[in-house]
DRENVO-807182 format. One record per atom (N, C-alpha, C): x, y, z; atom name; residue in three letters; residue number from 1. Coordinates in steps of 0.05 Angstrom, whole numbers. Layout:
BEGIN
- X:Y:Z:atom:res:n
- X:Y:Z:CA:ALA:NUM;
...
//
This chain:
BEGIN
- X:Y:Z:atom:res:n
- 2472:1899:1515:N:MET:1;
- 2477:1872:1537:CA:MET:1;
- 2511:1867:1536:C:MET:1;
- 2515:1878:1507:N:LYS:2;
- 2541:1861:1498:CA:LYS:2;
- 2556:1882:1514:C:LYS:2;
- 2563:1908:1515:N:LEU:3;
- 2570:1922:1529:CA:LEU:3;
- 2581:1918:1562:C:LEU:3;
- 2544:1925:1588:N:CYS:4;
- 2550:1914:1602:CA:CYS:4;
- 2570:1896:1610:C:CYS:4;
- 2570:1869:1597:N:SER:5;
- 2577:1850:1604:CA:SER:5;
- 2617:1841:1597:C:SER:5;
- 2615:1865:1575:N:ILE:6;
- 2640:1869:1568:CA:ILE:6;
- 2662:1887:1595:C:ILE:6;
- 2643:1914:1607:N:ILE:7;
- 2655:1926:1634:CA:ILE:7;
- 2655:1906:1656:C:ILE:7;
- 2631:1901:1653:N:VAL:8;
- 2634:1874:1691:CA:VAL:8;
- 2658:1858:1688:C:VAL:8;
- 2668:1844:1663:N:ILE:9;
- 2707:1839:1668:CA:ILE:9;
- 2721:1849:1652:C:ILE:9;
- 2717:1872:1647:N:ILE:10;
- 2739:1897:1649:CA:ILE:10;
- 2740:1898:1674:C:ILE:10;
- 2718:1906:1690:N:LEU:11;
- 2732:1910:1725:CA:LEU:11;
- 2742:1887:1732:C:LEU:11;
- 2725:1862:1741:N:LEU:12;
- 2742:1835:1749:CA:LEU:12;
- 2759:1849:1744:C:LEU:12;
- 2769:1844:1711:N:VAL:13;
- 2793:1830:1727:CA:VAL:13;
- 2820:1850:1731:C:VAL:13;
- 2812:1884:1728:N:CYS:14;
- 2827:1897:1738:CA:CYS:14;
- 2833:1896:1769:C:CYS:14;
- 2804:1882:1787:N:PHE:15;
- 2810:1891:1810:CA:PHE:15;
- 2799:1864:1824:C:PHE:15;
- 2808:1843:1803:N:SER:16;
- 2821:1819:1814:CA:SER:16;
- 2840:1831:1836:C:SER:16;
- 2858:1842:1840:N:ASN:17;
- 2882:1843:1857:CA:ASN:17;
- 2893:1852:1876:C:ASN:17;
- 2864:1862:1875:N:LEU:18;
- 2862:1881:1895:CA:LEU:18;
- 2863:1860:1924:C:LEU:18;
- 2867:1867:1946:N:LYS:19;
- 2872:1870:1960:CA:LYS:19;
- 2850:1868:1984:C:LYS:19;
- 2833:1843:1983:N:ALA:20;
- 2800:1858:1985:CA:ALA:20;
- 2792:1848:2029:C:ALA:20;
- 2780:1856:2038:N:ASP:21;
- 2783:1853:2066:CA:ASP:21;
- 2758:1824:2068:C:ASP:21;
- 2764:1816:2084:N:GLU:22;
- 2735:1796:2096:CA:GLU:22;
- 2701:1814:2092:C:GLU:22;
- 2694:1797:2091:N:TRP:23;
- 2664:1797:2087:CA:TRP:23;
- 2663:1787:2113:C:TRP:23;
- 2637:1797:2128:N:THR:24;
- 2633:1782:2145:CA:THR:24;
- 2602:1773:2146:C:THR:24;
- 2581:1754:2171:N:THR:25;
- 2570:1729:2160:CA:THR:25;
- 2544:1754:2143:C:THR:25;
- 2542:1782:2160:N:GLN:26;
- 2522:1797:2154:CA:GLN:26;
- 2528:1799:2118:C:GLN:26;
- 2546:1801:2110:N:SER:27;
- 2544:1834:2091:CA:SER:27;
- 2539:1801:2066:C:SER:27;
- 2554:1766:2067:N:LYS:28;
- 2551:1757:2050:CA:LYS:28;
- 2521:1737:2062:C:LYS:28;
- 2500:1739:2078:N:ILE:29;
- 2478:1751:2072:CA:ILE:29;
- 2464:1765:2046:C:ILE:29;
- 2465:1789:2068:N:LEU:30;
- 2472:1808:2032:CA:LEU:30;
- 2463:1803:2029:C:LEU:30;
- 2479:1808:2008:N:TYR:31;
- 2507:1792:1986:CA:TYR:31;
- 2475:1785:1976:C:TYR:31;
- 2472:1753:1981:N:GLY:32;
- 2451:1729:1986:CA:GLY:32;
- 2428:1739:1966:C:GLY:32;
- 2421:1763:1989:N:LEU:33;
- 2394:1765:1987:CA:LEU:33;
- 2380:1792:1960:C:LEU:33;
- 2404:1800:1964:N:SER:34;
- 2414:1819:1939:CA:SER:34;
- 2408:1809:1911:C:SER:34;
- 2418:1789:1912:N:CYS:35;
- 2432:1766:1893:CA:CYS:35;
- 2394:1762:1878:C:CYS:35;
- 2388:1746:1913:N:ALA:36;
- 2357:1729:1899:CA:ALA:36;
- 2336:1757:1895:C:ALA:36;
- 2339:1784:1897:N:SER:37;
- 2321:1793:1896:CA:SER:37;
- 2323:1799:1867:C:SER:37;
- 2344:1808:1875:N:ILE:38;
- 2358:1819:1840:CA:ILE:38;
- 2340:1792:1811:C:ILE:38;
- 2350:1762:1824:N:LEU:39;
- 2335:1737:1796:CA:LEU:39;
- 2303:1754:1807:C:LEU:39;
- 2290:1756:1832:N:GLY:40;
- 2267:1754:1830:CA:GLY:40;
- 2258:1773:1803:C:GLY:40;
- 2274:1802:1813:N:ASP:41;
- 2257:1828:1801:CA:ASP:41;
- 2272:1803:1757:C:ASP:41;
- 2285:1804:1751:N:VAL:42;
- 2287:1774:1729:CA:VAL:42;
- 2267:1759:1724:C:VAL:42;
- 2262:1753:1747:N:TYR:43;
- 2230:1736:1745:CA:TYR:43;
- 2205:1741:1747:C:TYR:43;
- 2197:1771:1770:N:SER:44;
- 2172:1780:1764:CA:SER:44;
- 2171:1782:1740:C:SER:44;
- 2198:1805:1727:N:THR:45;
- 2191:1818:1704:CA:THR:45;
- 2196:1811:1689:C:THR:45;
- 2193:1780:1693:N:HIS:46;
- 2190:1753:1660:CA:HIS:46;
- 2160:1748:1656:C:HIS:46;
- 2144:1742:1678:N:LEU:47;
- 2110:1740:1691:CA:LEU:47;
- 2097:1771:1677:C:LEU:47;
- 2103:1787:1688:N:ALA:48;
- 2094:1812:1666:CA:ALA:48;
- 2093:1814:1636:C:ALA:48;
- 2115:1807:1637:N:LEU:49;
- 2105:1816:1602:CA:LEU:49;
- 2109:1790:1584:C:LEU:49;
- 2100:1768:1592:N:LYS:50;
- 2083:1754:1592:CA:LYS:50;
- 2052:1751:1589:C:LYS:50;
- 2038:1768:1606:N:GLU:51;
- 2017:1785:1610:CA:GLU:51;
- 2021:1806:1609:C:GLU:51;
- 2036:1814:1576:N:GLY:52;
- 2023:1835:1564:CA:GLY:52;
- 2038:1866:1578:C:GLY:52;
- 2055:1870:1598:N:GLY:53;
- 2071:1890:1602:CA:GLY:53;
- 2094:1903:1596:C:GLY:53;
- 2107:1917:1600:N:CYS:54;
- 2126:1929:1587:CA:CYS:54;
- 2142:1927:1615:C:CYS:54;
- 2181:1922:1596:N:GLU:55;
- 2185:1936:1616:CA:GLU:55;
- 2207:1962:1611:C:GLU:55;
- 2195:1984:1639:N:GLN:56;
- 2211:2010:1646:CA:GLN:56;
- 2243:2009:1651:C:GLN:56;
- 2254:1997:1640:N:ASN:57;
- 2300:1997:1652:CA:ASN:57;
- 2292:2004:1614:C:ASN:57;
- 2303:2031:1602:N:ARG:58;
- 2308:2035:1587:CA:ARG:58;
- 2328:2029:1562:C:ARG:58;
- 2342:2005:1582:N:LEU:59;
- 2369:1994:1579:CA:LEU:59;
- 2372:1965:1552:C:LEU:59;
- 2333:1961:1580:N:LEU:60;
- 2338:1925:1571:CA:LEU:60;
- 2302:1941:1536:C:LEU:60;
- 2303:1957:1537:N:GLY:61;
- 2277:1950:1518:CA:GLY:61;
- 2266:1943:1532:C:GLY:61;
- 2227:1949:1514:N:LYS:62;
- 2197:1948:1524:CA:LYS:62;
- 2191:1923:1529:C:LYS:62;
- 2201:1898:1507:N:HIS:63;
- 2195:1868:1510:CA:HIS:63;
- 2223:1856:1516:C:HIS:63;
- 2243:1847:1526:N:PRO:64;
- 2277:1838:1530:CA:PRO:64;
- 2263:1804:1524:C:PRO:64;
- 2285:1805:1510:N:SER:65;
- 2270:1764:1512:CA:SER:65;
- 2293:1748:1547:C:SER:65;
- 2267:1727:1544:N:ASP:66;
- 2286:1722:1571:CA:ASP:66;
- 2318:1718:1580:C:ASP:66;
- 2323:1721:1555:N:ASN:67;
- 2360:1705:1546:CA:ASN:67;
- 2375:1740:1563:C:ASN:67;
- 2358:1774:1562:N:LYS:68;
- 2371:1791:1567:CA:LYS:68;
- 2353:1785:1589:C:LYS:68;
- 2348:1780:1599:N:LEU:69;
- 2334:1791:1629:CA:LEU:69;
- 2346:1775:1643:C:LEU:69;
- 2359:1741:1633:N:ILE:70;
- 2378:1727:1651:CA:ILE:70;
- 2408:1749:1650:C:ILE:70;
- 2400:1757:1623:N:LEU:71;
- 2435:1756:1630:CA:LEU:71;
- 2440:1790:1653:C:LEU:71;
- 2414:1809:1650:N:ALA:72;
- 2418:1831:1673:CA:ALA:72;
- 2409:1828:1690:C:ALA:72;
- 2406:1812:1693:N:GLY:73;
- 2411:1790:1721:CA:GLY:73;
- 2440:1782:1738:C:GLY:73;
- 2445:1767:1727:N:VAL:74;
- 2475:1757:1734:CA:VAL:74;
- 2493:1781:1726:C:VAL:74;
- 2489:1797:1696:N:VAL:75;
- 2502:1831:1697:CA:VAL:75;
- 2500:1827:1726:C:VAL:75;
- 2469:1840:1730:N:GLY:76;
- 2467:1853:1771:CA:GLY:76;
- 2481:1841:1788:C:GLY:76;
- 2476:1816:1799:N:CYS:77;
- 2498:1804:1821:CA:CYS:77;
- 2526:1810:1812:C:CYS:77;
- 2537:1812:1801:N:ALA:78;
- 2576:1817:1774:CA:ALA:78;
- 2580:1842:1798:C:ALA:78;
- 2561:1849:1793:N:THR:79;
- 2566:1882:1793:CA:THR:79;
- 2560:1900:1818:C:THR:79;
- 2545:1873:1840:N:THR:80;
- 2537:1890:1864:CA:THR:80;
- 2566:1879:1873:C:THR:80;
- 2565:1849:1866:N:PHE:81;
- 2588:1845:1878:CA:PHE:81;
- 2623:1857:1889:C:PHE:81;
- 2631:1869:1852:N:VAL:82;
- 2649:1882:1840:CA:VAL:82;
- 2640:1909:1846:C:VAL:82;
- 2618:1922:1859:N:ILE:83;
- 2611:1957:1881:CA:ILE:83;
- 2619:1953:1898:C:ILE:83;
- 2601:1921:1924:N:ALA:84;
- 2622:1921:1943:CA:ALA:84;
- 2632:1912:1949:C:ALA:84;
- 2660:1900:1936:N:GLU:85;
- 2683:1893:1944:CA:GLU:85;
- 2692:1930:1948:C:GLU:85;
- 2692:1939:1935:N:LEU:86;
- 2701:1974:1935:CA:LEU:86;
- 2694:1990:1948:C:LEU:86;
- 2668:1984:1947:N:VAL:87;
- 2670:2000:1982:CA:VAL:87;
- 2687:2003:1995:C:VAL:87;
- 2683:1981:2012:N:GLY:88;
- 2704:1963:2024:CA:GLY:88;
- 2678:1964:2050:C:GLY:88;
- 2695:1947:2082:N:SER:89;
- 2670:1944:2097:CA:SER:89;
- 2658:1974:2120:C:SER:89;
- 2667:1985:2113:N:LYS:90;
- 2647:2014:2126:CA:LYS:90;
- 2617:2021:2111:C:LYS:90;
- 2616:2013:2090:N:TRP:91;
- 2599:2009:2075:CA:TRP:91;
- 2579:1990:2053:C:TRP:91;
- 2600:1963:2059:N:ARG:92;
- 2596:1950:2043:CA:ARG:92;
- 2561:1940:2056:C:ARG:92;
- 2557:1938:2084:N:ASP:93;
- 2523:1942:2088:CA:ASP:93;
- 2516:1956:2075:C:ASP:93;
- 2515:1978:2087:N:SER:94;
- 2492:1996:2085:CA:SER:94;
- 2488:1998:2044:C:SER:94;
- 2502:1991:2024:N:PHE:95;
- 2509:1983:2004:CA:PHE:95;
- 2493:1959:1990:C:PHE:95;
- 2506:1935:2001:N:LEU:96;
- 2477:1908:2011:CA:LEU:96;
- 2455:1923:2008:C:LEU:96;
- 2461:1927:2032:N:PHE:97;
- 2412:1937:2037:CA:PHE:97;
- 2402:1953:2020:C:PHE:97;
- 2418:1977:2008:N:SER:98;
- 2405:1989:1992:CA:SER:98;
- 2404:1976:1959:C:SER:98;
- 2419:1951:1949:N:VAL:99;
- 2404:1937:1935:CA:VAL:99;
- 2391:1931:1932:C:VAL:99;
- 2377:1921:1950:N:PHE:100;
- 2364:1891:1963:CA:PHE:100;
- 2332:1901:1964:C:PHE:100;
- 2330:1930:1983:N:MET:101;
- 2314:1943:1987:CA:MET:101;
- 2296:1955:1959:C:MET:101;
- 2315:1968:1932:N:VAL:102;
- 2313:1980:1900:CA:VAL:102;
- 2299:1960:1893:C:VAL:102;
- 2307:1932:1890:N:GLU:103;
- 2300:1911:1874:CA:GLU:103;
- 2274:1902:1898:C:GLU:103;
- 2276:1884:1926:N:LEU:104;
- 2249:1895:1929:CA:LEU:104;
- 2217:1907:1916:C:LEU:104;
- 2227:1933:1910:N:GLY:105;
- 2214:1970:1906:CA:GLY:105;
- 2209:1950:1872:C:GLY:105;
- 2219:1933:1859:N:CYS:106;
- 2222:1937:1825:CA:CYS:106;
- 2204:1901:1825:C:CYS:106;
- 2204:1890:1834:N:ILE:107;
- 2190:1865:1849:CA:ILE:107;
- 2159:1873:1852:C:ILE:107;
- 2156:1893:1873:N:GLY:108;
- 2129:1903:1879:CA:GLY:108;
- 2115:1917:1853:C:GLY:108;
- 2126:1923:1851:N:ILE:109;
- 2119:1947:1817:CA:ILE:109;
- 2113:1917:1801:C:ILE:109;
- 2144:1910:1794:N:ASN:110;
- 2126:1886:1775:CA:ASN:110;
- 2096:1859:1782:C:ASN:110;
- 2100:1863:1811:N:VAL:111;
- 2072:1850:1822:CA:VAL:111;
- 2051:1867:1813:C:VAL:111;
- 2053:1888:1828:N:PHE:112;
- 2032:1905:1815:CA:PHE:112;
- 2016:1902:1789:C:PHE:112;
- 2033:1906:1773:N:ASN:113;
- 2029:1909:1733:CA:ASN:113;
- 2020:1877:1739:C:ASN:113;
- 2026:1871:1746:N:TYR:114;
- 2020:1827:1737:CA:TYR:114;
- 2004:1830:1748:C:TYR:114;
- 1982:1829:1772:N:LYS:115;
- 1958:1822:1787:CA:LYS:115;
- 1937:1845:1764:C:LYS:115;
- 1948:1874:1771:N:TYR:116;
- 1916:1894:1758:CA:TYR:116;
- 1929:1903:1728:C:TYR:116;
//
């Protein structure tokens, strides 16, 4: 996880001077939904692990600590922001919507594993 944090910090520093285009209201809402779904994935993973489940993400390991999950969520939100900036306004909404939908799928898997 330290490597992921370092990579995100380097990306933020390297691209902080880019002349970014303005984000539309729709892009801002999609980014908020993406982050909410990432954090929902973190929380649903936490619940599933409490019930004896296993994490499927190999980067986190089978039974990550709560701190590792929180860090993964923060890094996920930061990385989503950086990539959304880099792809520009033409592809930003499509990218953010894709992140939102993938994370909703992850939440669904966690809830299904937690309940059944």
